[in-house]
N, C-alpha and C positions, 0 to 999 in steps of 0.2 A: 504494500500500500504506500503510495506516495503521499507525503504530508503536504508538500507544496507543489504547485504547477508552475513550470517555467516555460518561457518562449525565447526564441532567438531575436535579438534586436536587428532591425533592418539597417541600422546605421553603423553599428560597430561589431556586430556579430557576437556580442556577449549575451549571456543569459539574463533574462529579465523576469522577476517574480510577477506572476499574473493572478495568483490566488492560492487559497488553501483548499485542501480536500474537504468535501462535504461529508466524507466518511467519519470525520472526527466530531461532527455536530452532536450526536447523541452523547458522546463522552463529556463534552463541555456542558451540555444541559444537565446531565446527571450530576456532575461535580457542583454546579451552581445550586441545584435542588438540595443536595447533601449539605452544602455549606449553610444554606438558609435554615434547614431543619436543625442542624447542630447548633447554630447560633440561637435559634428560638428556644431550644431546650436549655442551653446554658444560661440564657437571659432569665428564663423562668426559675431556674434553680437559684440564681443569684438573688432575684427578688424575694424568693421564699426564705432564703437564709437571712436576708436583710430584715425581713419582718420579724423573724424569730428573735434576732439579737436586739431589736429596737424596743 
């Protein structure tokens, strides 16, 4: 699986980045959802501990 797509420049013959692979989209969406869920759980636990000690 290619992570990035390249093309040859017509001016210099060097490779030019033209985009990223769509195959990685589910991984990034999953990582974002996981981050949000973990953050929500940790925030809830922190608020719960703060109420108990106050």
